[in-house]
N, C-alpha and C positions, 0 to 999 in steps of 0.2 A: 603835722600831728600823726601820731602813730595809731593806726586803727587796731582796735582790740576785738578779737573774735571770741564770742562767748563759747565756752566749752559746753558740750551737751550735758544735760543733767545726769547725775549719777544713775546708773542702771539703764541708761538709754544710749545705744551706740548710734554714731552718725549714720543717717540714711535709713534708720529703722524706726518705726512707730508702733510700739506695743498696742496702742489703742486701735490703730488701723488693722493690725493682725487679728486682734480679738473680734473686730467688726466683720472681717472677712470670714473668720470661722463661724460666726453667728449666721452670716448669710448662707454659708454652705450647709449648716445644720437646718436652717429654714427651708432651703431648696429640697433637701432630702425629705423633710416633713411634708412638703407639698407633693412630691413625687410618690411618696409611700402609698397613698390610696390607689393610685393607678398601678403601682408595682406589685402590691399584694395579690390581686386577682391573677396576675400573670404567674407569680410564684406558686400560688395554691392550685390553679387550674391547669397550668401548662408545664412549668418546670418540675413541680412535685410529681405529677403522674408520669412524666418522662423518666425521671430518676427511678421511680418505683418500677416502671417497666423494664429499665435496664437491669436493675437488681433481680427482678423476677426471671429474666432470661438465663440467669446462672443457677436456677433452682429447678427442682422436678415438680413444681406446683401443678396439681391436677384437681379437678372438681370431684367432690364426693369422697375424698380420702379421709380415713380415720386417723392416720398418723401425721406427725408434723412434717412440714415441707423441709427437704434436705438441700443443702448447698452442693451442687454437682459440678461447679466450675464451668468449663467451656464445652461440656458434653453435648448440650443442645446445638451449639454452633458446629460441632464436628458432625453430628447427624445431619444437620442441614446441608452441609457441603455435598452429601451423597443423596440428597432428596431430589430425584429427577422431577417429581411433580411440582415442587416449589420453583425450581429453575424454569420449568416450562411455563408456569404461571407468571414468572417474572418476564419471560420473553413476550408473552401475550400482553402483559402490562405495558411494555415498551412499545409494542406495535399499536396498542390502543392509544397511548399517550401521544405518540408522534402522529398517528393517523387522525386523531381528533384535533390536535393543536395546529398542525400545518394548514389544513383546509379552513379551520376556524379563523385563523389569522388572515388568510388571503381573502376569504369572503367578507370578513369584518372590515378589512381595509377598503375593499371596493364599496361596501355599503357606507362606510364613513366618508369616503370621498364624494359619494352621491349625496348624502345628507348634508354635506358641507356647502353644497351649491345653493344658489338662490332659487329655490323651487317653490311653486305654489303649494300651499298646505304642508309646508315642510315640518311644521310643528306636529301635525297629525302623523306623518311618516315616522318622525323620531319617537313619538309615543308608541306606535305599533311595533317599532323595531325592538323595543325593550320588553314587550309582553312576555316572551319566554323566560326572561330573567326574573319576572315577578311570580312565576309558578314554582311551587315546591318540586323537588326532584321526584318524589313519589307520585305526584299528580302527573308529571311529564311521562314517567314510566308507564303508568296505567293508560294514559291517553294513547301513547304510541303502541302499546300492546293491542289496543283496539284497532289502530291503523293497520297493523301487521296481521290481524286475525285472518286465518286461512279461508274462512267461509264468508264472514260478513265484514271484513276489513275494507277500509276505503281504498287501500292500495290495490288489492286483488279485484275489487269491483271495477276500478278504473281500468285495469289491464284487460278485464273481460270486455268492457265496453269498447276498448280500442282493438279488440281482436287479437290481443297478445297473450292469450292464455289466462292464467289466474289459478287461484286455489292453492298456491304454494305457502307452506308454513315457514315463513322467513326466519323466525326465531328458533325453530327446532331443527333446521337444516345445518349440517356441518359446514357447508360451503357458504351459506349466507348469514349465519348468526352473527359473526363478528363484524362484517361490513354493515349489517343492519343496525347493530348497536352503535357503531362508530358514527353513522349518519345521525342518530338521535343525539349523541354527544356533541356533534358539531352544531346541530340546531339549538340545543339547550344552552350551550356556552358562548355562542356568537354575540349575544347582546352586550355582555359586559366588556368584551374585547372591542366591540364597536364604539361603546361609550368612551373608553379610554383613548382610542385612536382619534375619535372625533374631538375630544378635548385637546389632544396634541395638535390637530390640524387648526383648530381655532386660535391657538397660541402662535401660529406662524404669521408674521406680519404680512399684510396684503401688499405693502409697498414692494416687497421683494418679488412677488408674482407679477405685479404691474411693471416693474423695471425689466424683468426677464421677458415679458411679452413685448415691451417696446423694443428690446434688442432682437426680436424675431424668434425667440425660443418657442417651440411648439409645446403641446400639452405634456408629452412624454419627457421632453428635456426639462421643462419646469418642475415636473415631479422628481426627476432624478437629481437635479442640482439645487432645488429650493425646498421642496416639500419633504423629501426623504431625509436629508441631513437634519432637518429640524425635528422630524418624527422619530429618528432612530433611537434616542434614549427611551421614549415611551414604548416603542415596539420591543426593545430589548427587555424592559421590565415586564411588560404584559406577557411576552412569550415565555419567559422564565416562570412566572407565576402560573400560567396556564399548564405548563409541563408538570409542575408539582401537583397542581390541583387535579389534573386529569389522571395522573399516575395513581393518585390516592383515591380515585373514585370508588364509591361503594353503593350508595343507595340506588342510583339510576340503573346500573347493571344488575343489581340484586333483584329489583322489581321486574326488569325485562326478562331475564333468563335464569337468575340464581346461579350463574356460572356455567350453565349448560349450553348446548348439548355436549355431553362427553367431555366437559371441562374446556370446551373451545373458547368460552368467554370468562373463564375463571381468572379474574385479576388477582394480584398478590393480596390485596386487602380482603377479598372474598375467601381466599385460601386460608389466611390467618384467622379470619372470623370462624370458619368451619372448624379449624383445629382447636380454637379456644372454646366455642360455645356449642359445637355439635359433638366433638370428641373429648372435650374437657382438658386438653393439653395446654394449660395456661403458660407454663414455662417455655414450651416449644414455640407457641404462638408469639410470645414476647421476643424470643430470639429472632423470629422472622421479622418482626417490626424493627428491631435494631439493625439487622442486615439491610432492610429496605431503606431505612433512613440514611445509613452510611453510604450505600451505593448511589442513591439519588443525590445526596450532597456532593459526592465526588463528580458524578456526571454533570450536575448543574454548575459546579465550579469550573470544570473544563469548558463547558459551553459558554459561560459568561466570560471567561478569560479569552477564549477565541474571538467572541464577538467584540469585546472591548479592544483587543489587539487589532482586529480588522478595522474598527472605527478609528483608532489612532493612526493607522497607516493611510487611511483616506483623508 
């Protein structure tokens, strides 16, 4: 017998199902409909203001002007290239970001390793470790201003009791203002880093540590060969996020020093804030924001590429 193969119905090519294609398009449309409620706030509250800020950077927008805002092209960016005060604030911002992020990570790593051990009252220690995270930055700034107070501050009182002097105005001295603020930044930001690293440590299988211990590996070798390789992705992510967050800090430093003394703690965000809301130069401040976003993005991309390349090599 000769088998007869039915030809596909008219309008339908072999291997294609119009009904399946329509169903797939319907699923795609339904997925967009479900994503839209979460996407709209991002577009309205993040992407929209960002685009408006970029456009504002190319204008001469100022507060209290009676005439319309004019399009001036890249004039704000040209002036910014020769603004030594801005680039000095950018340098201070880099010192602040690295000076906070590096000790923050090292101390948080040590604390996470400690809290990962089977200690008595470990739950209480973990709860106390995240207390600074629960405090608003303004409250942290006010509290540490009291700690650094030259006459009645806890720090100077302790130094007097120990016979080490005292009475120093830590936040008003050119030599100590930035280190004092960096110390507060480390204390305030360490809890979230600790929580992230502790979560990474708890995801490391205990069997690997036990096998390494059976092979005679000491604590440092177990950390280097077992713990750190498993923790590296979390460490990379949290370090990158902390660098961005610390560089863009505003409230904590504003409450502590308002950028003083003599601009020694004037971070780029503080400088842009003063240009916009103290001097009314909205267009110029927007140009500062664009430059900061671009430079930080480039630096972060280089940092992540280097760390990922180092991770691949190992």
